N, C-alpha and C positions, 0 to 999 in steps of 0.2 A: 504493501498501499503506500511505501514510502517514495515507490520510483515516478505515482501520478503525479505526486505533491512538489518533485524535485522538479519533475519536466515542466510544471507548471508554471515553476518558481525562476527557472533558467525561460523559458520563451519570453515571460514580462520581462526581463532583463535584460533579454535582447532584444525587444519590442519595444524598451524604452529609449534605447539607440537611437532607432528610427527618429523618434520624436522631433531629435536635432536639423533633422535634414528640411533643407527650405521647400515647401510648400507652394509648387505651380498649378494656377486656376484652372488650368488643362486637368490637374491630377485627382481634383474633385470629382469629376463624371467618369464614367467607364466609356463613352464616347472619347470625351477628352485624354484621355492613355493612349486608347486606340488609334486614334486620328493623329495624335503625336507622335505615335511609334512611324505609323505611316509615313507622316513625314520628316521624320528622321531617315529612315531605310531608303527612302526616295529621293536618290541625289543624277544631280547633272554630271555630266562627265567632265573629270578633271577636279571634282570638288573631293572631299575628305569626310570621310563620316563624322560626328562629331558621338564617338562610342560611347564619352561621358553624359551627354546626353541621355543617350537610350538607355547606360544603366539606370539613368532615376527612376527609368518607369518601372522598373523589376525588384522584386525583392531579391534581397540578395543570396538566398540559396535558391532561385528561379530554376528550372529547368528547359529543357531544347528536343525536341524530339519531331526529326522530319520520319513518315512510318508510310506505307501503305501493305497489301494486302499479303506481302510476302516478308518484310520484313520492318526494324524500327531502330534507328539511331537516336540515341541521348548525350547531349554536351550538357555542362555549367554552365554557367552566366559568362565567365571568365574566355572561355572555348568561344562560346557561341560570340562575344564582341568581338575576339582578334579572328576569327573567321569574317566576320563584316571589315575588317582592316585589308583585306585582301584586294589587290590590285584592279579583281574584275570587278567590285563596284566601284573601282572610282574611275571607269570606261560608262558607268551612267548606269542607274536600275530604278527602275517605276514599277510601285507596287498601291495599288487602287482599290476601294472597297466596291465591289460589286453588291452585295446584299449581309444582311445581320440578322442574328437572332438572341438576342437577350434577353437570360433568366437570373434570376435573383431570389437571395432570399438570407437573412440574417445575416448580412455583410461577405458572403460569399457570392460571385455569380460566375454563369458559364458563356463563352460569348463563343457562338458560329458565326465565323465572318467569311463569305465568299470573296476570294482577292483575283484581281486580274493584275501579272504580273508578264515586265517587259525588259530584258537585258542590253546592252547596249551591241547586240550584236542580232537584235530583231529577236529573239527569240521569241515566244509569246506563249503565256499558260495561264491556266485558271486552275484554283484549289478553295480549301476550305484551311481557315486556320482556326482550331481550337484553344480557347484562352480561357485560364482560371485565374479569379484574379480574387481578393480581400481587399474590405477596408477597416482598415484603422489607423490610427494617428489624423483622423480628417483627412484621411486621401487613397485612394485606390492603387493597388501593387499589384502587377501582373504576377504571379506565382508559379506558372507553367504555359507553356506555346506547346500547341503538338498540329502539324500541317500536314496533310497530302497533296498530291497533284492531281488531277483529273487526267483520266489515260482514257483511250475509247474503249474498255473495257468496263470503268466503272466513271459513268460520267456523274456530276454532282447534279442530285434533283432537281427537282421542280421548287420544292420547298425553301428549299436553301438558294435559290436564283438560277437555278440551270434550267437548261431548254428542253 
């Protein structure tokens, strides 16, 4: 029984450290956090991504997973941010929201976002981002981001903005 109490104490200590974090207005709504992420990862050719601004959107222990019906690969926040510094993104990258479904309850949220992406080589794709967020310290934090890309065999359903 002492472990759940110790865990709660640890979590409260950890979370209190986030109270000092600068709170930007866009962090107060789910749409604000997600739109800010899309703004940050969409860059013009030659620009460098502001990974410090991206980091502020995520809980420090956030995880990132790309998956399909055959595999899943998960990385940490630090690994994800290092991938965003890849020269591939400096050539330009665009990601836009097509549709979004949001479910919330008691300070947690699940967001299914259908997106359109285009890289500097002209490769276009659609997919779904699945965000899990939590609300505390007067702002939303992304704690997990899971995504998959649409294929001929796995089309995006109409309920999520597919054709």
